[in-house]
C-alpha positions as CSV (number, residue, x, y, z in Angstrom):
1,X,100.3,99.5,106.4
2,X,103.5,100.8,107.8
3,X,106.9,99.1,107.8
4,X,109.5,100.8,109.9
5,X,113.2,100.2,109.1
6,X,116.0,101.1,111.4
7,X,119.4,101.2,109.6
8,X,122.7,103.0,109.4
9,X,124.2,104.0,106.0
10,X,127.6,102.7,107.3
11,X,126.1,99.2,107.7
12,X,126.6,96.9,104.6
13,X,124.0,94.4,105.7
14,X,121.5,97.3,106.0
15,X,122.0,97.8,102.3
16,X,121.6,94.1,101.6
17,X,118.5,94.0,103.8
18,X,117.0,97.0,101.8
19,X,117.4,95.1,98.6
20,X,116.0,91.9,99.9
21,X,113.0,93.6,101.4
22,X,112.4,95.4,98.1
23,X,112.4,92.0,96.3
24,X,109.8,90.8,98.7
25,X,107.7,93.9,98.2
26,X,107.8,93.4,94.4
27,X,106.2,90.0,94.9
28,X,103.6,91.3,97.4
29,X,100.2,91.8,96.0
30,X,99.3,94.9,98.1
31,X,102.6,96.7,97.8
32,X,100.8,100.0,97.0
33,X,99.3,99.9,100.5
34,X,102.7,99.7,102.2
35,X,104.2,102.8,103.7
36,X,108.0,102.4,104.4
37,X,109.3,104.6,107.2
38,X,113.1,104.9,107.6
39,X,114.6,105.5,111.0
40,X,118.1,106.7,111.8
41,X,120.4,104.4,113.8
42,X,124.1,105.3,114.3
43,X,126.3,102.3,114.9
44,X,129.2,104.5,116.1
45,X,128.1,108.0,116.9
46,X,131.6,108.8,118.2
47,X,133.4,107.8,115.1
48,X,136.1,110.2,114.0
49,X,135.9,110.6,110.2
50,X,139.2,109.9,108.4
51,X,138.9,109.8,104.6
52,X,142.6,109.0,104.2
53,X,142.9,105.8,106.3
54,X,142.8,102.4,104.7
55,X,139.4,100.9,105.6
56,X,140.8,97.4,106.3
57,X,143.6,98.9,108.5
58,X,140.9,100.9,110.4
59,X,138.8,97.8,110.9
60,X,141.8,95.7,111.9
61,X,142.9,98.3,114.6
62,X,139.4,99.1,115.9
63,X,138.4,95.5,116.2
64,X,141.7,94.0,117.3
65,X,141.9,91.5,114.4
66,X,144.6,90.9,111.8
67,X,144.5,92.6,108.5
68,X,143.9,89.2,106.9
69,X,140.9,88.6,109.2
70,X,139.6,92.1,108.4
71,X,139.7,91.4,104.7
72,X,138.1,88.0,105.1
73,X,135.2,89.4,107.2
74,X,134.5,91.9,104.5
75,X,134.4,89.1,101.9
76,X,131.4,87.7,103.6
77,X,129.5,91.0,103.2
78,X,130.7,91.3,99.6
79,X,129.3,87.8,98.8
80,X,126.0,88.7,100.4
81,X,125.9,91.9,98.3
82,X,126.5,90.1,95.1
83,X,123.4,87.9,95.8
84,X,121.2,91.0,95.5
85,X,123.1,92.9,92.8
86,X,125.4,95.1,95.0
87,X,129.0,95.3,94.1
88,X,130.6,96.4,97.3
89,X,133.8,98.5,96.9
90,X,135.1,98.1,100.4
91,X,138.7,98.7,99.3
92,X,138.0,102.4,98.6
93,X,135.3,103.2,101.1
94,X,135.8,106.3,103.3
95,X,135.7,106.1,107.1
96,X,133.1,108.6,107.8
97,X,130.7,109.4,110.7
98,X,127.2,109.0,109.4
99,X,125.4,111.7,111.4
100,X,125.3,114.3,108.7
101,X,124.1,111.7,106.2
102,X,121.2,110.9,108.7
103,X,120.4,114.6,108.7
104,X,119.8,114.4,105.0
105,X,117.6,111.3,105.5
106,X,115.5,113.2,108.0
107,X,115.1,116.1,105.6
108,X,114.2,113.6,102.8
109,X,111.6,112.1,105.0
110,X,109.8,115.4,105.1
111,X,109.9,115.6,101.3
112,X,108.8,112.1,100.6
113,X,112.2,111.1,99.3
114,X,113.6,109.0,102.2
115,X,113.9,105.8,100.2
116,X,115.7,107.6,97.4
117,X,118.1,109.3,99.9
118,X,118.8,106.0,101.6
119,X,119.7,104.4,98.3
120,X,121.9,107.3,97.2
121,X,123.8,107.4,100.5
122,X,124.3,103.6,100.6
123,X,125.7,103.8,97.0
124,X,127.9,106.7,97.9
125,X,129.3,104.9,100.9
126,X,129.8,101.4,99.5
127,X,130.1,101.8,95.8
128,X,131.1,105.3,94.8
129,X,133.7,105.8,97.5
130,X,132.3,109.2,98.5
131,X,132.7,110.8,101.9
132,X,129.3,110.8,103.7
133,X,130.6,113.3,106.2
134,X,131.8,115.8,103.6
135,X,129.5,118.7,102.9
136,X,130.5,118.8,99.2
137,X,129.7,115.1,98.7
138,X,126.5,115.4,100.7
139,X,125.3,118.3,98.7
140,X,126.0,116.4,95.5
141,X,124.2,113.3,96.8
142,X,121.2,115.3,98.1
143,X,120.8,117.2,94.8
144,X,120.9,113.9,92.9
145,X,117.6,112.9,94.5
146,X,115.9,116.2,93.9
147,X,116.7,118.4,96.9
148,X,118.0,121.9,96.6
149,X,121.4,123.1,97.6
150,X,120.0,125.7,100.0
151,X,117.7,123.3,101.9
152,X,120.5,120.7,102.1
153,X,122.9,123.3,103.6
154,X,120.3,124.3,106.1
155,X,119.7,120.6,107.0
156,X,123.4,120.1,107.7
157,X,123.2,122.7,110.5
158,X,119.7,122.0,111.6
159,X,119.2,121.3,115.3
160,X,115.7,120.2,114.6
161,X,116.9,117.4,112.3
162,X,119.6,116.5,114.8
163,X,116.9,116.0,117.4
164,X,114.9,113.9,114.9
165,X,117.9,111.6,114.7
166,X,118.1,111.4,118.4
167,X,114.3,110.7,118.6
168,X,114.8,107.7,116.3
169,X,117.7,106.4,118.5
170,X,115.5,106.8,121.6
171,X,112.7,104.9,119.8
172,X,115.1,102.1,118.9
173,X,116.1,101.7,122.5
174,X,112.4,101.7,123.5
175,X,111.5,98.9,121.2
176,X,114.7,97.0,121.9
177,X,116.7,97.5,118.7
178,X,120.3,96.5,119.3
179,X,121.5,95.8,115.8
180,X,120.5,96.8,112.3
181,X,118.9,96.4,109.9
182,X,115.7,95.9,111.9
183,X,112.2,95.9,110.4
184,X,108.9,96.4,112.2
185,X,105.7,95.4,110.4
186,X,102.4,97.1,111.4
187,X,103.9,98.0,114.8
188,X,103.6,94.3,115.7
189,X,106.1,92.0,114.1
190,X,109.9,92.6,114.2
191,X,112.4,91.1,111.9
192,X,116.1,91.4,112.6
193,X,118.7,91.2,109.9
194,X,119.1,90.9,106.2
195,X,116.6,88.1,105.8
196,X,115.8,86.3,102.6
197,X,113.0,87.9,100.5
198,X,110.8,84.8,101.3
199,X,110.9,85.6,105.0
200,X,110.0,89.3,104.4
201,X,107.2,88.2,102.1
202,X,105.8,85.8,104.7
203,X,105.8,88.6,107.3
204,X,104.3,91.1,104.9
205,X,101.4,88.7,104.2
206,X,100.8,87.8,107.8
207,X,100.9,91.4,109.1
208,X,98.8,92.7,106.2
209,X,96.1,90.2,106.9
210,X,95.9,91.5,110.5
211,X,96.3,95.2,109.4
212,X,92.7,96.2,109.9
213,X,92.6,94.7,113.4
214,X,95.1,97.3,114.5
215,X,97.2,94.9,116.6
216,X,100.2,96.3,118.5
217,X,103.1,94.7,120.1
218,X,106.5,93.3,119.0
219,X,107.7,89.8,118.2
220,X,111.2,89.0,116.9
221,X,110.4,86.6,114.0
222,X,113.9,86.0,112.8
223,X,117.6,86.9,113.1
224,X,120.1,87.1,110.3
225,X,123.1,89.2,109.3
226,X,123.3,92.5,111.2
227,X,125.8,95.2,112.3
228,X,125.8,95.8,116.0
229,X,126.5,99.0,118.0
230,X,130.1,97.8,118.6
231,X,130.6,97.8,114.8
232,X,130.7,94.1,114.4
233,X,128.9,92.8,111.3
234,X,127.9,89.1,111.1
């Protein structure tokens, strides 16, 4: 059974949602029958990368909030991360456009390494303070999951992979995804946000029991912390 996940590697709650979903999957009795398909979703396609700017100052200016408010809003995400074993390092994160990171995700999908690439890119962005728009950093990240330097360099200039990113974005619009993370179970049930593992497990069990019926459609079963296209995380 397929579970489709729309996310952006610049979205802290997408990382939290990944960890919570994985906890549910560990408890699910048929986890070997679950195929996870990652889909690219850029929260801010027009973002200008600036590895030198202070991340809190950037957030303060871009969202029109005080520096104190910017730090406080990040504390909420940091707390959510600690609950699932993520030590967010927001203080040192680089302001980077995520497109080239998504190109590597699309390449990794072809190689059966999408989950590993997602994890590596999330860690690079939020823990290791790497620049996910830097070719040097992306090559290092990609090789760490088993891809070669030559195929990674080719991916970073690939029009085919850029179109694959756009196809994911078009699919997101078609099914009504407006914020991420967003999970679709068996092409039928949609779950929005970084839900608790218990919620994910409940939907896994329900959708798997109907899997052989081949039902289609989409229902939003829950809403929790997400990052929206305007860059607001709540």
